[in-house]
N, C-alpha and C positions, 0 to 999 in steps of 0.2 A: 254133563253135556260137553264139557271140552274133551271127553277120551271119546264121545262120539264124533265129534267136528275132526279130531286129530288120530283117529283109529289105525292110521298108515304109518303114524310116527312112532318109532321106539322109545322114544324120550317121554313122551305123553304116559304110555303104559306102562312104563317102568315106575314114574311117580305114581300112578292109580294103584298099581300094585304096592306101593310102599304106603299110601293112607289105607288100602285094604289091610295090609299086615299090620299096621299101627292099630287100625280097629278090632285087631284079633281074628279076622276072617283069612286063616292063612291058605284055606284052600282056595279060595276066590283070587288070592293073591299069587298062589301059585300057577294058576292059569294064566292070569295078565300077565306074569314073568315069562311064560311059554311064548306066549302071541308077541311081547315085546324083541324076545330073542330071535324070532323069527323073519323080523323084519329087516333086522340090520345092525350095524354098528352103534352102541349106546355110549354116552359120555361115562367118564369115569364115576361119578357118584351112581348113575343109574345102575351099571355093572355092578357097583357094590351092593345097591337094593337087591338085585337078582340073587348074588351070591349069598347075601343075608337070608333070605327067604329060602331059598333051596336049601341051604345049611340047616335052618330050623325043620324043614320036611325031611331030612336025613337022606337028600339027595347030595352026597359028600363031592362026588368028581364033578359034577355040572356046576357046583358051589365052587368048588377050588377053579376050575376053568374062567368062571365069570369074575372073581376074586384077581386071579393072576392076570385078566384084561384089564382090571380096575386100576392094578399096581402099576401097569406097565405100559398104561396111555398118557396121553399127553394133558397139559392143563392143570390146572386146580382141582383138587381132590380133596375135600372135605374128610371124607372116612377113612384116611390114609391110616391110622393107628390102628383103628378097629378093623380094617380088612388083613391087616398084618397079624393082627391077635387070631382074628380066624383061620388063617391058613396056617399058624403056627403049631 
């Protein structure tokens, strides 16, 4: 329901994508990430979610772009070590 209310917010869609990913719904998660990235700039954590999902789908170049954006962003970043490991 929250995603429907905030379907123009990249952050909401990225969190929704992460929940789908954690539930094992990788194809749905990839679609949600695609919609989130179309809407604009995401937080560092949301960019990491996108990168992780795209990496698991084999979309390595797009994943690397998202992970680099996460690393270069400002503010707190919970997944910093995981993002660095994925990029390596």
